[in-house]
Each structure stands twice: as structure tokens, then as C-alpha cells.
N, C-alpha and C positions, 0 to 999 in steps of 0.2 A: 385473443389470438393464441393458438397452440403452436409450440415450437418443439421439435424433436432434437434431443441431444445427439442422437446418432446422425441425423442429417447435418447438424452443425459441424460435427467432427469430420464429415466428408469435405468440408471447405477449409477447416483449420488443422486437421490431422491431430497429432499429439499435443499441439499447443492448447487445445481446449482443456480448461481446468476441470476439477471435479464438480458435480452438479451444484453443490452449495456455494462454492466459490464463483461459478459461472453466474448463478442467480444474483450474487452480490455485485458482480461486475455489470451485468445487464441493467440492474436497477440503478446503479450509479451512473449509467449512461443515459438515464431518463426513460428507460423502457421498464416500467415497474413490473416485477414478477409477483403475481398474486398467489401462485401456488406451484408446487413441485410434486410430481407423482411418478413413482417408479412403476412401470407396467411390464408384464411378461416375464417376471422373475422365474416363473415355473418352467419357461422354455429352456432354461439351463439344464433341466433334468430330462427333458424330452429328447429322444434320439432319432436320428435318421436310421431307418431299418430297411433291409432288403428282403423282399418277398422270395422265399425259397420254394414254397409249394402251397397249393390251395386245395383243400379236400372238403367234401360235404360233411355236415354234422350228422352223426348217426341217429340223433333223437329229435332233430328239428329241421324242417324243410328250408326255413329262411336263414338259418345260421350256417357258417362255414368255419372250418378250422384252418387258420393261416399260420404256416410256419415261417418265422422271420429270423433274420440274422441281425443282431444289434451291434455288430462290431466285435463282440467277444464270444457269443454263444448263440445257439439256435433255441428258439422258444416257440411254443404253441399258443396262439391267441384265438379265442372264439370271437368272431366278428359277424355282424349282420348287415354291414354296408353293401350296397349293390355295386360299388365301383372299385372293389379290390383289384389291383392290377395283376397281370400275369406274372409268373416267376421272373425275377430280375427287376421288377418295378420297385420304386422307393416310396416309403410311407413314413408318417410321423408316429413314433411309438413312445407311449408313456409307461415306463416300467413300474413295478410294484413300489409303493412308497411315495410316488409323485402326487402332489396336491394340485389339482387343476383349479382354474377360476370358478368361483361359486362355492368353494369348500369341498369339492368332490375329491376324496382320497382314493387312489388306486390300490386295491388289495388283491392278493391271490385268492381265487375262488373257483368253484365249479359252476359251470353253466350247462344245465341239462345233462349232468353227469360227466362233463369233459372239463378238466382243469384248464384255466386260462391265466397266464402269467403276465398280465398287463392289459393295455388297451391301445387300439389304433384310433387316432383322434381325428375329428373334423376341424375345419377352420374355426367354427363357432365354439367348439369345446375348448380350443386353445386360445380363444379370444384374439384370433388373428384376422378375422373377417366375419361376414354375416352368413356364409354358406354352411348350412347344416344338413344338406341332402346326402352327403357321403363323406368318406374319410378324405383327409388331405393327401393328395398324390403329388409327390415331388418329382423333380426332373431326374431322368435316368442317371445322370452323372453325379448325383448327390452322394457323397462318401458315407457308407454305412458306419454307424457308430458315432458320427459327429453330432455334438449337441445342436439342436435346432436353432438356439440363440446365436451360434456362430455361423451357421449356414445361411440363415435369413437375416440380413441386416435390419434392425428395427424390431425384431421379434421381442428382444429384451431391450427396453429403452427407458429414458427419463423424459417426461413431457413437462415443459414449462408453460404456464399460463401467463400471458403478458397482457398488460393494459397499455395499448398503444394510443397515444394522444392523436387527435385529428391532424395535427401539423406534421406528423411523421408517416406519410403513406409508404415511404421506402422500407419501413420496418414491418410491413404487412406481408413479408415473405422471408424465407430463411436466408437468402442472400443478403438482404438488408441488415438482419441481425448479425450475421457472420461478418459483414463488412465493418460494422461498428466494433465488434470484438477484436477483429484483426487490427484495427486502428488503435484500440486501447492496448492490446498486447504487443503492438509493433511487430507483428508476424505476417507472413505472406498469406494472401487469400487465394485459395485454389478453386477457381470456377470450373464448371463442367466444360469439357472440350466439345466444340460443335463444328460440323462440316458446313452447315448452312445451305442456302439455295441459290448462291451466287451464279452457279453454272446453269441454272434452269432457264429455259427460253422465255423471253418476255412476251406477254400477250396484252397489249395496251387496253383492249376493250374488256378485259376480265373484270376490272374494277373501274367504276365511274364515280367521281366525286362531284356532287352537286351542291354540297353545303360546306365549303372550305372554312367558314367561320366556326363551325361546330366540330369538325373532324380535322385534326392537324396532321395526321399521318395514318395510312392504312396499307397493310400488307395483305395481299391475297395470293395464296399458292394452291394450285389445282393438282390433285394426285389421282391416279387411277390404279385399278387392280388390287384394291385393299381387301383384306379378309378380316372382318370384324369378329373378334373373339375376346376372351378375358385377357387382362394385363398380366404380366409376370407377377409371381408371388410377392416379391420384394415391394413392388409398386402397390399392390393391393393392401399389404400390411401397412405401408406408410400412410395411405389414405385412411385406413381404418383407425390407426392410432391417432390421427388428427381430426377425427370426427366426420369424415366423408365416406359415403358408400360407394364401393367400386361398382361400375356399371358395365363398361366395355372399354377396350383399349383406346379408341379415339377420344371418348369422353374423359377417361381417366388421365390421359396425357394432358388435356387442357387443365384439369384440376391439379395435377402434379406441378405443372409450370406455374400455375397461379400461386401455389403454396411455396414454390421455390423462389420465383422472381417477383411475386406480388403483381404480376401482369395477367389480367383476365384475357382469355382467348376463346375462340368458338370454332367449332367444326361443323360445316353444313354438309348435308347429303347433296352433292352437286346434281345428281340425277333428278332431284325434286325441285331444282331451281329452274324456272322458266328461262330459257336461253343460256343456261349454264353460267350466268354472270351475276354480279351484284352491283347495286347502285346505292351510294350513301347519300340520302336525300331527306328533306323534311317530309313529314307525313302530310297527306291530303286530309282535310277535315272530314271526319266521318268514316275514314278507313278503319277496318277491323282486322285484328290479328289474334289468333289463339296461341298463347305462349306455353312454355313447357310445363308450368304448374297447372294447366288445364283451364285457366281463365281466358275469357275472350274480352279483349280490350277495345274500346272505341277511341281512336287516336284523334289528336288535334294538330293544328298546323305548327305548334311549337315543339312537337315531338320529333326526334331524330330517329330514323329507321334505316335498317339495311333491307333493301328490296331486291327482288330479282327483276326480270324485264317488265313485270307487271305489278306485283303485289308485295307488301311488306313481308319479310321473312324473319325479322328480329327487331326488337326494340333496342336501339344502339346502347351498348354499355350496361344493359340491365338484364335482359333475358332473351334467349332465342325463341323462335317460333316452333310449334309442334309440327307444322307441315314440312319443314326442312330438316327435322332432327335425324341424326344417324340411327339407322336400324340394323338389325342383325344381318340383313341381306345387302347392306350398302357396299358398293365397290368404288364409287367415285366420290372424292372428298374435296372440299374447299376449306382451307385453313385461313382463319381471320386473326390478325393481330393489329391492334389499332390504338390510337390515342384520341379520346373524345374530350371535349371541353367540360371540366367538372360541373359548372353551373347548369349546363344543358342536361346532363345525366341526373343531377340532384333534383332539379325541378320535375323532370319526367317521373322519377322514382316516387316522389311525394305525390304527384298528381295521380298516378295509377296505384299508389299504395303497395309498392313492391320493394322489398329489401332483400337483395341478393348479395352473395360474396363479390360478384362483379361490380355491382353499383357501389358497394361499400368502398371499393378501391378507386374506381373512376371518379367518384364524388370528391375524393381527397386529392386526386392528382397523381397519376402514374407517370413513369418515366417515358418521355417521348423520344429519347435518344438511344444510348448504348443499351440500356436495359430492355427496351422494346425490341431492338434488333436481336439481342441474344436470346430473349424469350421465344421469339418467333423461330429462330434457328434451332433452338433446343426442341421445340415441339415438332418441327419438321423432321429432325433426325429421329426422334422417337417414333413418329408415324411410319417412317420408312422401315425402322427396325422391327416394330411390333406388329404391323399389319401387312408388311411386304409391299406397300404401295410404291408406285414410281411416279416421280413428278413429271408433269407435262407442260405446265405454264405457271408464270408468276407475274405479278404486277404490283407496283408501289405507287401510291398517289400521295401528294402532300398538300396540306392546307395551311392554316395559320396556327403556329405554335408560340408559346410564350417566349419572349426574348430573354436571353441569358443576361442577368444584371452584372455590372462591373462595380465592385464594392471596394472602397478604400479602407484599408485596415491600418490603424495607428496604434502601435504597440504601447506607446506612453499612455494613451487614453484607456487602452485595455487594462493596463496595470492599475490606473486610478479607479476604474469602475469595478474591477473584480477584487481589488484589495490584495492581490498577489503579484509577484514580479513575473512579467512575461517579456522576454527579449524578442527582437525581430526574428532572429534565427530560430528560436524555439517555436514561435507562432507559425513561421513558414513550414517548419517540419511537421507540426501537428496538422495544419490545414492540408498539406500535401498527402498525409496518410488518409485523410477523409475524402480524397478525390477532388479537392478544390484546386483549380489551376491558379497559380500564384506568379505574379510578376513583381520584381523588386525595383522600386524607383530609386533614383540617385539620392533622394533625401532620406531614405530608410523606410518610407511607407510601402505597404504592399497593396497591389491592385489584384483583386480576387474575382474569379469567375466560378460560381458554384456549379457542381455537376447537375445534369438534367434530372437525376433521381432525387434531388433535394429542392423541391419547389418552395420550401419554407425559408430558405436562406435568401433574404432580400435586403437586409440592412447590416450595418457594421456591428450592431449589438448582437445580431444573430451569430456572427462569426466569433464574437467574444464568448458567447455561450458554448459554442463548439469547443473552443480552447479549454474552457472550464470543465466541460464534460469529460474531456480526455485527461486533463490534469487531475480531476477529481475534487469534489467538495472538501475532502480531507486536507487538501493542499492549502486551504484558507486557514491561517493561524488565528487562534482565539486571542483577542486583545482586550484588555480592560480599558474602557472609555469612561473617563471621569469628566462630568460637565464642568465648564469653566465658571459657571455661576449657578446659584440655586434655581431650580425649575419648578414652576407651579404644577401642582397635581393635575393630571389629566381629568377633564370632566367626563363622567360616564356618558355613553351614548344613550340619549333619552329613549328613542324608539326601541332600542334593544332591551333597555332596562324594563320598559313597560311590557314588552312582549314576554320576556322571561318571567317577570313578576306576575303577570296574568296567568301564565301557564302553571307556575308554582301555586298560586292561590286557588285555582280551579282544581288542581290535583289534590290539594290539601282538603278540599271539600268532598273528596271521594269520587270525582268525575274522571272518566277515562278519555284520554286525548286521541283524536284521530288526525291523520294527515291526508286530506282529500286532494283530488286532482284540481289544479287551477283551470283546466279545460273541461267544459261540460257541454252537453247538447243544448242548443238554443231553446228547445221546448221546455226545459226545466225551469226557465225563468219567465214563462208566460204570465205568472202572477205578478210580475214586476212592471207590466206594460204601462201602468199609470205613473210609476215612479221613475223607472229607467226604460224608456221606450226602445224598441229594437234598434233604432238609428244610433243610440248612444252606447250600444254594446260593442265590445271590442272583439272583432271577428278574425279568425285565422284565415290567411290567404292560402296556406298550403298544409291543411291538417293531415296528420299521419293516417287517420281513418275518416270514414264518412262522418262519424260522430266521435268526439265532440268537436264543435265548431266555434265556440265563443269562450273567452276568458271570463270566469265567473264574476258577476256583479254582486253576488250575495252568497253567504255561507250556508243558508238553510237547506238548499237541495242536497248538498253533500252530506250534511248531518242526517237528513231524512233517509237518504239512501243507505247510510250505515245503520241507522235504526231499523230499517226494513230488513236488512240482512240479519241483524241480531234477533229481531222478533221471529223471523222465519226459522231460526235455529233454537227457539225455545227460551229466549231471554225473558225473565220475569219483570224486569224494569229496564229503563233506558236512562243512562246518566253519561252523556257524551259532551265533549267540547272540542272546539278547534280554534286556534289562533292563526290567522292567515290574512292575506291581502285579497282585496276585491278590486275590480277594474271597471272603469266606465270612461267614455269620452266626456269631456266637459260639456255642460249644457250650452247650447248655442247653435251655430250654423254648420256644424260638422266636426270631423276629427281635428281640424286645425284651428278651431275657435279658441281664443285665449280668454279664460275666465279668471277673474281675481287678479293676483299679481301678474305683471307682465312676464312671460316666459320667452326666452331667447333661443335662437338657433334650433338645434335638433329637438329641444324640449317641446317646441311647438307641435311636434308630431307624436308626442308621447301621451298615452292615456293617463287619466288620474288614477292613483292608487291610494287605498286607505287600508290601514291595519285594523282588523276587527277581531273581537273575541266573541264567538258564538257558543251558546249553551243550549242543549236540548235534553229535557228531562221528561220522562213519561212512565205511566203505569197502565196496565191493561184493565182499566175501570173508569168510573166517572169521578174520581177523586180530584176535586179542584184545588186541594191544598198544594198541588205541584206548582200552581201559578204563583202563589205567594213564595214558594220555595225558590223559584227562579229569580224573583225580585230580590230576595235575601242574598242569593249568590252574587248578583250584580253589585249590591252594596258591599258585600264582603270583599270582592275583588278590588273595588275602589278604595276600601279601607286599607287593604294590604299594600296598595300602591301609594298611599299617602294622601288620599283625597276624601273629602266629606261630601256624601251624597244623600239625597232623600228621594223617596218615591212620590210620584204625583200622577195626575192625569196626563195623558199624552198630549203633545202639542197638536194644533189643528193640521190637517193634511191627510193624505192617503196612508192607510195602515196595511201595507202590502204583506201578505203572509199571515196576518193575525186575524183571529176571530174578532169581529167588530165590537162586540160588547164585553170582551174579556182581555183588555190590554191596558198596560200602565207604562210609566216612564220613570227615569231617574234623572234628577237635576243635581248639578253641583251647587255649592253654596253661593256662587256668583250668578246663578240663574241659568247657566248653559244646560241644554238638553244633551245628555251624554250616552244614554242607554234606553232601550225599549224592551219590554218583556210582555208576554201574554200567551194565551192559548193559540195553538197553531190552527189555521183556518181548516174547517172540516173538508173542504175540497182537496187541500194538499194532503191531509191525513189519508183520504181515500185513494188519492193518486199513487201513493207509495205502499198500498196494501196494508195499511195500519188501522183499518176500521176496528172499532172497539177500544182503541187506546186513547187515553187522555194525554196529550202532548203539550208541553209548554216550552217556548223558545225565548231566549233573551240574547241581546247583542250589545256589546259595548264598543263605541268608536274610540279606539286607543289613540289614534292620531289627532283627535280633537282635544285631548286632555291638556297638553301643554305642561310646563313645569309644575310639580306638586306644590300645594300651598304649605306655608310654614305653620306647623301645629303649635297651638298655645296650650300649655299645661294649666290645669285648674285643680285646686285641692279636692281630695276625695271627701265627701260629706262625712262628718263625724257624729251627726245627729240623725235619728231615724226620720223618715218621711212617711207619707201616707198615700194610698192610691184609691181611685174610685173607677168602677167599670161603668161604661155608658153603652147601652144597646140601642141601636137605631134601625128603623125600617127605612131603607134607602132606595130611591127610584133607580131604575136600571141604568140611566145615563149619567148618574152622579158617581164619581169615583171616590173610593175611600181615601185616597191620597189627597184629593181636593178638600175633603172635610178636615183631615189632619192638618193640612197647611193653613186652613182658616183658623183653626184653634190656636196654632202656634203664633200666627200673626196677631190675633186678638190678645193673647197673653202678653206679647212683647210690649203692647201699648198701655199696660196697667202698672200702677205702682201699688205697693202694699207689703205687709209683713209676710204674706203667704204668696207663693208663686208656683207656676209649673216648672219642674226641674227634673233632673235625671233621677232614676229610681235607686233604691238601696244597692242593687246589684249592677248599676251602670246602665240600666235600660233607658231608652230615649224618653223624653217627657210624655210623648203621646205614642202609644203602640196600637197597631191594628192586630188584634189578637186572633179573630176568626171571622169567617163569613159563612152564612148559611142560606141556602135557597130551598124554597118549598113551593107548595101549590095551594091556591085558594086563600081566603081570609086576608090576613095582612100581607100576604105575598102576591096578591092579585096584581096583574099588570107587570109582572117581572120584578117586583120589589124583592129585596133580599135583606136579611138581618146581618148587620155588621157590628161586632163588639170591639169597642175601643177601651183602652186602659190608660188613665191619666194619673201622672205622678205629681204630688204636691210636696213642698218643702218650705221651711222657714229658716232664716239666717240665725245661726248660733244657738238654736234651741230646738226642742221637739215640737213639731206642729200639733195643734189641738184639732180634734175631730169637728168641733163646731165651726172653727175657722175654715177648714177644708170644705165642709158641707155648704157653707154660705157661698164661698167662691165657686164651687162646682155648680151649684144651682144657678148662679148668675151666668156662668159660662154657657150652660145648657140652654137657658132661656134666650140668650143672645144668638146662639147657634141656630135654634129653631126659627127665630125671627128672621135671621139673615137668609135662610133658605126657604122661607115661607112663600115668597112670591116668585120663586125660581120656576121658569116655564117647563123645566124638566120634571117638576113635581116637588112637593114639600117633604122635609124630613119628619119622621114621626118617632117619638120616644117609645120604647117598648118596656 
């Protein structure tokens, strides 16, 4: 939300502090100021000049020599604009030395042999508006020599950028911000004077309300004899400074009132309304309307529309229709000012994927009382003044509006809750400044009725917050609080520790973190149909766009999309990770099925969430080493988090997203499966335009970890060990991790002076060193060569080679025998 300091000063006068202090006050009031920008400082040097004469340029047909008077002297200016006014007209003159927006510095120079002592400027050149088709022509009564910044309010201004929270719709207009500042500064608020339309004749059939539950109040005012043209310069400058494009006087008036009061309005071309009347009704299923942004919408029965005698002409609270829009030849107008139920507007805006300034305010709840009346009267007065229109009829209809709550305020409870002393008199005075109607009971409590522009004030604690806002957080004294007894150290939050630990561990391995959208298209998860069928996916009922429509049940599609973007931009390798949540409905009979521990109340309607860590590594070649690298990364993460894991063959079941023959798993010491890793399925690689890349993916279920195990220290060996390499020809369906686990199990059941143990550099007892795949010969049928390294050690002495050889050969013989009858194929020693 952009707020103009010049506009605020029109409500507060000299009471408005300097910009920096104003920003502090506004932020302290809960309307955080994100930025302050001074605009139009150059207009202090631009002058109003009077045209004295206009003569043709002797050396250029399209140029003219304009003699102007700048309040002190006459000067000749060479100008090529087609709209130079006749003598006596007023223009904006930038003298020599002026620096215009964009860095253009005005210098004295000759143009085709004629000296020019400055420049006559357009709106665009002065950054006062978008018009660049000619110079800026001012009103005839503009005083020559006066700085433009003084003549045009807002030409030189300070713009505040505010972050307005959803509970403060009243602050989405300058009056709302000024009202808060006036209450804080305890100064009067000067609102614009209005005449209003109270004397205009009523026409009961001008507006018909057929949906009183959706529209609480609707003003319609008909005017005739309008002349549509540009708005006054001051209004155009205000709109431009606040990011809106001036269009025409009727449209600009609705935008100005929107920015002033936070109240959306609309003006129809009444000539284009069938019957010249409007009806506030629900849409008929299948009705269509072309709105102002050019889209044609198909409406449903839940939509609220403004219709003429036959067809919809506006989507209520969101956007007007193109068929009834004000044109340059419009002479008959119908002004709309209304209050629509926020939920109705919010759902329709989401359903049709429209986000407008109007819907932004109606969704949050605009004023249905004084603010609506004053906004309508303000627009009515401006329409009469700027277009010359005369009112011919008016109509007001009423539906259901929120009831005004009556809230009991107890000063003693306020003091206890805020930690500062608040007396009844002080609370009454502060709340009165905020427009709250206060009645004092005999017991000292206050009964409060919030104003209609504050729909967020519903409870006693809301009023406490208002008191604190005006007193200021600085009013809370800092106090030292000493506990009465020793307190146990707070236990760290385990899920947070695991998440941050995983992020740190993955970043330490040189991977780059992405933060993907939790919402993705349903088609991205077709590969999960056997694991998470479509019925278990969490779908959005009101997506902001047609896609995405589901909350992600898997991290892989987001990582693949990021990898595709990187590859398309010339990345030589992919090293990405994401730590985030995935969502599914529990397995069972639908979204409300309770699986596992009994879930109570609202939790029955919540989806299951799991915190996962996903890793995607890839190279543009057939290098399968990336597979082992991802397994190592998973083990590294678990090690950093305090868990001992080991790689193994994956558990039985579907392997969604993985290449069927290139997948492994990680188990904890207690046997729980905690991670999977492997090659990404070729179909997914192709779907994301990553053909030619070798991609490996790994994921760790962080929420399945539980508290970390207690590590037991063991002495570092002080005697050298010995190692032996074992190369095996392995059938395609036998995993290297399965062989390694068999070796470790066999070794644990043997007694003797020599044993399998850690290596001299701390290596695990059995290492999978490398894997090689070839064609023909011993690689027939998909066999591959896997190299294992086994480390041997003896207690308290150096192990002898003959001891190691004997144990090693015994182990190999037992291993080959164990797998000799395996239906997947026997192992062969190479």
C-alpha cells in the first residue's frame, strides 16, 4: 500500500511530523513502513511560465521559437511540441541547470542555429504522469514564476510503502492511516467536505436487491449531461504517484476515492444498461460476462453479479464489465457504492482467478456505515464538479450487515495483561479517539461499540491492543524477572533440530538448497499412482491458478524442475537439495480416516505431513558413480545428525521414481528403513527435458528418525591392520549392500584372534569401493563387477598376513556357498 505524505497532510495539516518521524509513528501503530521515497524533488526548480509569443523556427519546419516569461525575465525556448498554447497560456518550464528524472540535465544550447535557454516539459518528462505526446499545459490562472512543486500539490512528495495486515482493511486508504495518526497525536482529523446527494429525487426501481445475504448496502445515483475528459492535473499526479494510470475523470474519481477512503466504487455508462437500472443478484449458471481486463468469464450460481434488466454487467466487488464501461462519448452515468459480504467476494475472486484493488479491499471487509456514505458522497461531488453532470435519481437498498458487537472493557484486566498501568479514564479517552463509542457503567467497566470501519475489533483483548498501540510499546517498562526456583534447561525442538541439521550437512557437502512450491500440478505426481493414489493426494478447493492443484506428496518433481531450469541454462552438473514437508491423506476410506494413533477433533480433518530431505545429483553423461555418491550423502547426513546408518537393498514394495535395477536403501542400526536412493527413472528424466543426463535421487524421512542414539566411544587402534580386496561378478538383482550385510553378519558370529574391524583411517570394516558394468563374457545377462575392501585387525598386536589370508579365504568360500543356490544367480569370484 502506497501512502502520500502530501495527501496525509491535507487531513492533519501542520500536525504531520517529518517523514522519518511519521514512519516511526505509523510503524508503531502496527502499519509497518517498508520504505520511504522522496519523489519529484526536481519540480522545485521547474517554474510556471507564461507564453508571450510563438514564432516559426527559421531553419526547421517542425520547430518553433517560444518566448516565455518565467516571473523574472523573458527567454526564448526552441520547442517541437504540437500543443504549445497561444500567448497568455501557461506551461511548465525547466530552466538551465535543472536535472530531470532519468538524469537529463538542462543546458543552454543552440538548436539548428537558434539559442534555447531551457526546456518546456511534458508530464512524462517531469514524471507527473504518462502523457508524452505534448508539453504540459497548465491552467490560465497559474501564476508565472511559481515553482511547480508549490502550484501542483503532490508534484514534490514523500511516498510511504506500508505492509497492511489482513485484519486492518481500514488502513487501505489515506483516511484510515490519517485517522490512526490523529488518534496517536491527539489532533483533529480534517475530512473532505461533501455536499452529498440527499436532495436528489429517489427512484425506487433504480436498484433492486435480490441477494440481501450477500449485499448489505447499495447506493445507486444516476447522473446525466456528463462530459468525459481528463481529470484535473492534481488528481492525475496523485494517481501517478501512487501507481495508478489516469484514464478519464469518472474512472479517476473512483480510483481517488478508493485510495482516499479505501472504499471501492464503480461508474456505469447508464446508456448501455438495459432499462437504465441495476439488479444485485446471484448469477445464473452458465451466464457469461466480458470483464474490463478483456477476459470472458463463465459464471456459476455462487457468484454475485450486478446486472441490468437482462444480463450481468459487473462481477460484484471484483471487476466491472466491458459492455457497460464509461467511454469518451458517455453522457449518462450510474454511480455504485456498496458493501458486499467478504466471503462472497473472496470465493468468487479465487474461483475466477482475479485479483483487483477492489476485491483486495472487499475480501477484508470495508466500512458499511459512515465510511461508505462519505465515500459515495465524495465521488458524487467530484463527478458533478469534474464532468458537469447533474443528478436525476438515487436509490439506496439495504440487506444484511454485521451486527455491531458490544464489548466489555475492564481496566484492571487490561493492566494485568499489558503489564502497564491503564486507568479507566485513560482507556475511555484513548478508545474515544479511535472512534469507539464508550459507555461507562457504575462499577467502572466500559461497554464499547467499535466503529463500522474496524471489523477486526470483536473481543476485549482487541481493545487492549488498541490501547497499547496508542500508548506505544515503549511504555512497557523493562523488568528483571528472576525465577523463584532453578529451571530445567529447555529441550531443543527435535523436528527443528533435524531440519536445520540436515540443511547444514547437505550444504557442507557442496549441494545447493532450493525452496520449492508446496503446491504443484497433479500431473507431476503420476509416477506415484501405485504408492500415493490420486484419492490420497491433498487437493486445493480454491487454487489461485488452474495449476497447481495439489499439495506435493513428494519432493522429486520440484527438484527435477529446478534441475531442468539449470540444465537449460548451461549447468555442467546438478547438485541440489530441499528439506520440506510432503502431504497425503492417511491410507483408508478417505480424508477423515484415522490411521495409527487416534486423532481428535479438528485433527481428523488434517492431512498427514512428513518432513523429508531430498537430494538430486546429476552429470550430463553415463557416470554411475553419482549413485554411490548419493548414498554416501545420505549416510553423511545421518552421521551429522547423530545416527548410525548402513546401505542395503531396498525393502520390498513399489519403487516410485527410481530406476528398478539401480536403487538402494539406508537402514539405522535398529533395522528401520530411513532413506532410499538410486537412479531417477528414465521416463521422469525425459519428462523434464533432461535426456542425456545421469540423475540420482535420495530422500531421508526426517520425521521417522526419533531421538538420536547415544554414541559409545571406542579406542582408536594403535596397531596397524591389514586389508584385502574382493572382486565379485554379481547378478543384476543382487545388491552390493546385501552382500556387505551378509559379510558383517557372518563375521559377528565368529571368535578368533583376527576379526573384521575398522580400517587404519577409520574406514568401515567392509567398503564397497567401485562397481563396473560391461558387455559380453562375464558380464553376460546384466552381471556387473563389484569391488569390496575388507579390513582385518588383531587385538593388541600387528596382524600377520597368513592369519588374514586364512580368514579371508574362509569368508569368501562361505560367501560363495551362501549365494550359490540363490534363484537370482550365484556370485562368481573374479
